[in-house]
C-alpha positions as CSV (number, residue, x, y, z in Angstrom):
1,M,6.6,-70.8,-29.4
2,Q,8.8,-67.8,-28.5
3,V,7.1,-65.5,-26.1
4,M,8.3,-62.1,-24.9
5,I,6.7,-60.3,-22.0
6,A,7.1,-56.6,-21.4
7,G,7.0,-56.1,-17.6
8,G,8.0,-58.2,-14.7
9,G,5.3,-57.4,-12.2
10,I,2.4,-59.6,-11.0
11,A,0.7,-59.9,-14.4
12,G,4.0,-60.4,-16.3
13,M,5.4,-63.1,-14.0
14,A,2.1,-64.9,-13.7
15,C,1.8,-65.0,-17.6
16,A,5.4,-66.2,-17.8
17,I,4.8,-69.1,-15.5
18,A,1.6,-70.2,-17.2
19,L,3.0,-70.0,-20.7
20,Q,6.4,-71.6,-19.9
21,R,4.6,-74.6,-18.4
22,Q,2.8,-75.1,-21.7
23,G,6.2,-75.5,-23.4
24,A,6.7,-71.9,-24.6
25,D,10.2,-70.3,-24.5
26,V,9.5,-67.2,-22.4
27,V,11.6,-64.1,-21.9
28,V,10.5,-61.4,-19.5
29,H,11.9,-57.9,-20.0
30,E,11.8,-55.7,-16.9
31,S,13.3,-52.2,-16.8
32,T,13.9,-52.1,-13.1
33,E,16.2,-54.0,-10.8
34,P,14.7,-56.2,-8.1
35,A,15.2,-53.7,-5.3
36,D,13.3,-51.0,-7.2
37,A,10.9,-53.2,-9.2
38,Q,7.7,-52.9,-7.1
39,Q,6.2,-49.7,-5.8
40,G,3.2,-49.8,-3.6
41,L,2.7,-51.2,-0.1
42,F,0.2,-54.0,0.4
43,L,-2.8,-55.5,-1.5
44,S,-5.7,-57.8,-1.0
45,L,-6.1,-61.2,-2.5
46,A,-9.8,-62.2,-2.3
47,S,-11.1,-65.6,-3.0
48,N,-10.9,-65.2,-6.8
49,G,-7.3,-64.2,-6.6
50,L,-6.4,-67.2,-4.5
51,N,-8.4,-69.4,-6.9
52,A,-6.4,-67.9,-9.8
53,L,-3.2,-68.9,-8.1
54,Q,-4.5,-72.4,-7.7
55,D,-5.5,-72.4,-11.4
56,L,-2.0,-71.4,-12.3
57,G,-0.6,-74.4,-10.3
58,L,0.6,-72.2,-7.4
59,P,-1.7,-73.1,-4.6
60,E,1.1,-73.1,-2.0
61,L,2.6,-69.7,-3.0
62,V,0.6,-67.6,-0.5
63,D,1.8,-70.0,2.3
64,R,5.3,-68.7,1.6
65,L,4.3,-65.1,2.1
66,D,3.9,-63.0,5.3
67,A,0.1,-62.9,4.8
68,I,-2.5,-61.5,7.1
69,P,-5.9,-63.3,6.9
70,T,-8.5,-60.6,6.2
71,P,-11.9,-62.3,5.2
72,W,-13.9,-59.3,6.4
73,M,-14.1,-55.5,6.0
74,T,-15.7,-53.5,8.9
75,F,-16.8,-50.0,8.3
76,H,-16.7,-47.4,11.1
77,T,-17.7,-43.8,11.7
78,S,-15.0,-41.2,12.5
79,D,-15.4,-41.8,16.2
80,G,-15.0,-45.6,15.9
81,R,-18.7,-46.8,15.8
82,Q,-19.1,-49.8,13.6
83,L,-21.6,-49.4,10.8
84,A,-21.3,-52.6,8.7
85,R,-19.3,-55.8,8.2
86,V,-19.0,-57.2,4.7
87,P,-17.2,-60.2,3.3
88,M,-14.0,-60.0,1.1
89,G,-14.6,-63.5,-0.3
90,L,-16.8,-66.5,-0.5
91,A,-18.6,-68.2,2.4
92,E,-16.8,-71.4,1.4
93,G,-13.4,-71.3,-0.3
94,P,-9.9,-69.9,0.3
95,E,-9.7,-67.3,3.0
96,P,-8.8,-63.8,1.7
97,V,-5.5,-62.4,2.7
98,T,-3.5,-59.1,2.7
99,V,0.1,-59.4,1.5
100,M,2.9,-57.0,0.7
101,R,3.0,-56.3,-3.0
102,A,6.8,-56.7,-3.1
103,D,6.6,-60.1,-1.4
104,L,4.0,-61.4,-3.9
105,C,6.1,-60.2,-6.8
106,R,9.2,-61.8,-5.4
107,A,7.5,-65.1,-4.9
108,L,6.1,-65.1,-8.5
109,T,9.6,-64.2,-9.8
110,E,11.1,-67.1,-7.9
111,A,8.4,-69.4,-9.3
112,A,9.1,-68.2,-12.8
113,Q,12.8,-68.7,-12.5
114,S,12.2,-72.3,-11.2
115,E,10.2,-73.0,-14.4
116,G,13.1,-71.8,-16.5
117,V,11.8,-68.4,-17.5
118,M,14.6,-66.0,-18.6
119,I,14.3,-62.6,-16.9
120,Q,16.2,-59.7,-18.5
121,R,16.6,-56.9,-15.9
122,G,17.3,-53.4,-17.0
123,S,15.7,-54.1,-20.4
124,K,12.6,-52.2,-21.5
125,V,10.3,-53.0,-24.5
126,T,9.5,-49.7,-26.2
127,G,7.5,-50.8,-29.2
128,Y,6.8,-53.5,-31.8
129,R,5.9,-54.1,-35.5
130,T,4.1,-57.0,-37.1
131,V,6.1,-59.5,-39.1
132,E,5.1,-62.7,-40.8
133,N,3.8,-65.2,-38.2
134,G,4.9,-63.0,-35.3
135,V,6.1,-59.7,-34.0
136,A,9.4,-57.8,-34.0
137,V,9.9,-56.4,-30.5
138,R,11.9,-53.2,-30.2
139,L,14.0,-52.8,-27.1
140,E,15.2,-49.5,-25.6
141,D,18.7,-50.1,-26.8
142,G,17.4,-50.0,-30.4
143,T,17.6,-53.7,-31.1
144,D,14.7,-55.8,-32.5
145,T,14.0,-59.4,-31.5
146,N,11.4,-61.6,-33.2
147,A,8.8,-63.5,-31.2
148,S,5.7,-65.5,-31.8
149,L,3.8,-63.5,-29.1
150,L,4.4,-60.3,-27.2
151,V,2.5,-59.8,-24.0
152,G,2.2,-56.2,-22.8
153,A,2.3,-56.5,-19.0
154,D,4.0,-53.1,-18.5
155,G,1.5,-51.4,-16.3
156,I,-0.9,-48.5,-16.4
157,H,1.5,-46.3,-18.5
158,S,2.2,-49.2,-20.9
159,R,4.4,-48.5,-23.9
160,I,2.9,-51.5,-25.6
161,R,-0.7,-50.1,-25.3
162,Q,0.5,-46.7,-26.6
163,A,2.0,-48.4,-29.7
164,M,-1.3,-50.1,-30.5
165,P,-3.5,-48.6,-33.2
166,G,-6.5,-46.6,-31.9
167,N,-5.4,-46.6,-28.3
168,A,-5.7,-43.0,-27.2
169,A,-6.9,-44.1,-23.8
170,Q,-5.0,-42.4,-20.9
171,P,-5.1,-43.2,-17.2
172,A,-7.8,-41.2,-15.4
173,Y,-6.9,-39.6,-12.0
174,S,-9.5,-40.6,-9.4
175,G,-9.1,-37.4,-7.3
176,L,-7.5,-39.4,-4.5
177,V,-3.9,-40.0,-3.3
178,N,-3.2,-43.2,-1.5
179,F,-0.9,-43.1,1.6
180,G,0.3,-46.0,3.7
181,G,2.8,-47.5,6.1
182,V,3.6,-50.2,8.6
183,V,3.9,-49.7,12.3
184,P,5.5,-52.6,14.3
185,G,4.8,-53.2,17.9
186,T,1.7,-51.1,18.6
187,S,-0.3,-51.6,21.7
188,L,-3.5,-52.2,19.6
189,D,-5.5,-55.4,19.8
190,T,-5.6,-57.6,16.8
191,T,-8.4,-56.9,14.4
192,K,-9.0,-60.7,14.1
193,G,-9.4,-61.1,10.4
194,D,-10.9,-57.7,9.7
195,M,-9.7,-54.9,7.5
196,R,-11.0,-52.0,9.5
197,M,-12.2,-49.1,7.4
198,V,-13.0,-45.6,8.8
199,W,-14.9,-42.9,7.1
200,G,-13.2,-39.8,8.5
201,H,-14.4,-36.2,8.4
202,E,-11.9,-35.3,5.6
203,A,-10.5,-38.6,4.4
204,F,-10.7,-42.4,4.4
205,F,-8.5,-44.7,6.6
206,G,-8.0,-48.5,6.6
207,Y,-5.9,-50.7,8.8
208,T,-5.4,-54.2,10.1
209,V,-3.5,-55.3,13.2
210,R,-1.9,-58.7,13.5
211,P,-1.2,-60.6,16.7
212,G,1.8,-58.9,18.3
213,G,0.5,-55.4,17.4
214,E,2.0,-54.8,14.0
215,A,-0.4,-52.6,12.0
216,W,-0.6,-52.1,8.3
217,W,-2.5,-49.0,7.2
218,F,-3.5,-46.9,4.3
219,A,-5.3,-43.6,3.8
220,N,-7.1,-42.0,0.9
221,I,-7.1,-38.2,0.7
222,A,-8.7,-36.0,-1.9
223,V,-6.1,-33.9,-3.8
224,P,-7.2,-31.8,-6.8
225,E,-5.4,-32.7,-9.9
226,R,-3.9,-29.3,-10.3
227,H,-2.1,-29.8,-6.9
228,L,-0.7,-33.2,-7.7
229,H,2.8,-31.9,-8.4
230,D,3.0,-29.3,-5.7
231,G,0.5,-30.5,-3.0
232,L,0.2,-32.9,-0.2
233,W,2.0,-36.0,-1.6
234,R,5.0,-34.1,-2.9
235,G,6.3,-32.8,0.4
236,T,8.9,-34.1,2.7
237,A,8.1,-37.1,5.0
238,Q,7.8,-34.7,7.9
239,N,5.4,-32.4,6.1
240,I,3.3,-35.3,4.7
241,R,3.0,-36.7,8.2
242,A,1.9,-33.4,9.6
243,R,-0.7,-33.0,6.9
244,L,-2.1,-36.5,7.4
245,V,-2.3,-35.9,11.2
246,D,-4.2,-32.7,10.5
247,A,-6.6,-34.5,8.0
248,F,-7.6,-37.0,10.8
249,S,-7.6,-34.5,13.6
250,K,-11.4,-34.8,14.2
251,D,-11.4,-38.6,14.0
252,D,-10.6,-41.6,16.2
253,P,-7.2,-40.9,17.8
254,V,-5.9,-44.3,16.8
255,L,-5.6,-43.1,13.2
256,R,-3.3,-40.2,14.1
257,R,-1.2,-42.4,16.4
258,L,-0.6,-44.8,13.5
259,V,0.4,-42.0,11.2
260,E,2.8,-40.5,13.7
261,A,4.4,-43.8,14.5
262,T,5.2,-44.6,10.9
263,A,8.8,-44.4,10.0
264,E,8.5,-44.6,6.2
265,L,5.4,-43.1,4.5
266,K,4.5,-44.0,1.0
267,A,2.2,-42.0,-1.3
268,Y,0.7,-42.7,-4.8
269,P,-1.9,-40.9,-6.8
270,I,-4.7,-43.3,-7.7
271,H,-5.4,-43.7,-11.4
272,D,-7.5,-46.2,-13.4
273,L,-8.3,-47.2,-17.0
274,A,-12.0,-47.5,-17.6
275,H,-11.9,-48.6,-21.3
276,V,-9.0,-49.4,-23.5
277,P,-10.3,-49.7,-27.1
278,C,-7.6,-52.1,-28.3
279,W,-6.3,-55.0,-26.2
280,H,-5.0,-57.1,-29.1
281,D,-3.1,-56.3,-32.3
282,G,-2.0,-59.3,-34.3
283,R,0.4,-61.3,-32.1
284,V,0.4,-58.6,-29.3
285,V,-1.9,-58.7,-26.3
286,L,-2.3,-56.6,-23.2
287,V,-2.8,-58.0,-19.7
288,G,-3.1,-56.6,-16.1
289,D,-2.9,-52.8,-15.5
290,A,-1.9,-52.2,-19.1
291,A,-5.4,-53.2,-20.2
292,H,-7.6,-52.5,-17.2
293,A,-6.0,-50.7,-14.3
294,T,-8.5,-50.5,-11.4
295,S,-8.5,-48.4,-8.3
296,P,-7.3,-50.1,-5.0
297,S,-10.8,-49.4,-3.8
298,S,-11.9,-52.5,-5.8
299,G,-9.4,-54.7,-4.0
300,Q,-9.1,-56.6,-7.3
301,G,-6.0,-55.3,-9.2
302,A,-3.7,-58.3,-8.4
303,A,-6.6,-60.8,-8.7
304,L,-7.5,-59.6,-12.2
305,A,-3.8,-59.8,-13.2
306,L,-3.6,-63.4,-12.0
307,E,-6.9,-64.3,-13.7
308,D,-5.6,-62.8,-17.0
309,A,-2.5,-65.0,-16.8
310,G,-4.5,-68.2,-16.3
311,C,-7.1,-67.3,-19.0
312,L,-4.5,-66.3,-21.6
313,A,-2.6,-69.5,-21.2
314,A,-5.9,-71.5,-21.2
315,F,-7.0,-70.0,-24.5
316,V,-3.6,-70.4,-26.1
317,E,-3.6,-74.0,-25.1
318,S,-7.2,-74.7,-26.3
319,E,-6.8,-73.1,-29.8
320,D,-4.6,-74.3,-32.7
321,D,-4.6,-70.7,-34.1
322,L,-2.9,-68.1,-31.9
323,D,-4.8,-65.2,-33.3
324,T,-8.1,-66.9,-32.5
325,A,-6.9,-67.6,-29.0
326,L,-6.1,-63.9,-28.4
327,Q,-9.4,-62.8,-29.8
328,R,-11.2,-65.2,-27.4
329,F,-9.1,-64.0,-24.5
330,V,-10.0,-60.4,-25.1
331,S,-13.7,-61.1,-25.7
332,H,-13.9,-63.1,-22.5
333,R,-11.9,-60.8,-20.2
334,R,-12.9,-57.3,-21.2
335,P,-16.5,-57.2,-19.8
336,R,-15.5,-58.5,-16.4
337,A,-12.5,-56.3,-16.1
338,E,-14.3,-53.1,-17.1
339,R,-17.2,-53.9,-14.7
340,I,-14.7,-54.3,-11.9
341,V,-12.9,-51.0,-12.8
342,E,-16.3,-49.2,-12.6
343,E,-17.0,-50.9,-9.2
344,G,-13.7,-49.5,-7.9
345,R,-14.7,-46.0,-9.2
346,K,-18.0,-46.2,-7.4
347,R,-16.4,-47.2,-4.1
348,G,-13.8,-44.4,-4.4
349,R,-16.5,-41.7,-4.7
350,Y,-17.7,-42.3,-1.1
351,K,-14.2,-41.9,0.5
352,A,-13.7,-38.1,0.5
353,P,-17.0,-36.2,0.9
354,R,-16.8,-32.5,0.3
355,S,-19.3,-31.2,2.9
356,A,-20.9,-32.1,6.2
357,L,-24.1,-32.9,4.4
358,Q,-22.4,-35.4,2.1
359,R,-20.8,-37.0,5.2
360,W,-24.2,-37.2,6.9
361,V,-25.8,-38.8,3.9
362,R,-23.0,-41.2,3.4
363,D,-23.0,-42.4,7.0
364,L,-26.8,-42.8,6.9
365,V,-27.2,-44.5,3.5
366,V,-24.0,-46.4,2.6
367,P,-24.1,-48.8,5.6
368,V,-27.7,-49.8,4.7
369,M,-26.5,-50.4,1.1
370,L,-23.5,-52.4,2.3
371,K,-25.5,-54.7,4.6
372,R,-28.1,-55.3,1.9
373,F,-26.1,-55.5,-1.3
374,V,-22.6,-56.6,-0.3
375,T,-23.1,-60.2,0.8
376,H,-21.5,-63.5,-0.1
377,E,-24.2,-64.1,-2.6
378,S,-24.3,-60.7,-4.2
379,M,-20.5,-60.7,-4.6
380,E,-20.3,-64.1,-6.2
381,W,-19.8,-62.5,-9.6
382,I,-16.4,-61.2,-8.4
383,Y,-15.2,-63.7,-5.8
384,G,-16.5,-66.9,-7.4
385,Y,-14.8,-66.5,-10.7
386,R,-12.6,-69.4,-12.0
387,V,-10.4,-69.4,-15.1
388,S,-12.3,-72.4,-16.4
389,H,-15.5,-70.2,-16.7
390,G,-14.1,-68.7,-20.0
391,L,-13.5,-72.0,-21.8
């Protein structure tokens, strides 16, 4: 079976590994070069993401990464008072970690190459058309190449999704811009397995500190959509830093110190995809953010991509008919993915209150809800998932 994959990120490389191991001849087309391939900063891998790596036959992959164990999230008021502590994984099972996105992508790329996957850099898939027993894949240079299966793993702005019939779905802006950075050698104590979350007066801040003082942090700030192209995140690094410091001026001084000490600031508007009408068209299927991009607030974007890869390969292997396999994949994955996207949206709504009253209600009500409803047991539906559940 000839498989072409559009996109060489987490979803694309994971699918390539899984399908190549089943005997497919896989080619990945990635438009960017390695140094520019992965935007973003760091991400969480909860228990289900780590289980997905194990299901893909890559249980040792995280051991090769510079990972920070983060099995817990602690929520704090703007002055540092702890309100709640909730799990990021199962009571028993692999310990959740935080890793750099680029490191995870690099490790998956190396694993794919070791399996014999061909990776075409500087090559973009722009469309397709159905042919007998397969698909003709159109590349940016105008050439067409036939394949048995095309996997659209080309991200939230997927060209493959846009080429599918009936797919008018567009990414929705969450109202938040995500900022982040790394500060080596702080004098802060280690957070000892916690990702520390702070509900500030004007914005939301999260950070973790590893032994030795290195801190990884992010901040979510409300930016009206009309200001996305001329507002906070489009300024110079100096201006962005000043605006961030101002946003956290009424909060725990630790937050401002981390921002001020960050040499390289990164910023990305947060978008998601709540419902994509068509995931599957003939011998073409969407995976990862192309099908179900979720807010970082869910902590599940990478995990869902890894789950997609394992499930797609499992259904392809279990069915003699490829069309049936793709239909079963979509029927199984869509409800879970859309539920998690909605979960991410809900979490994001609490991050940037618009008034003192909203802040007061949030600080009073949300901690009670977290303690009561975010437990190892209540989050089993997210963290306890295994690829074998769909078969």
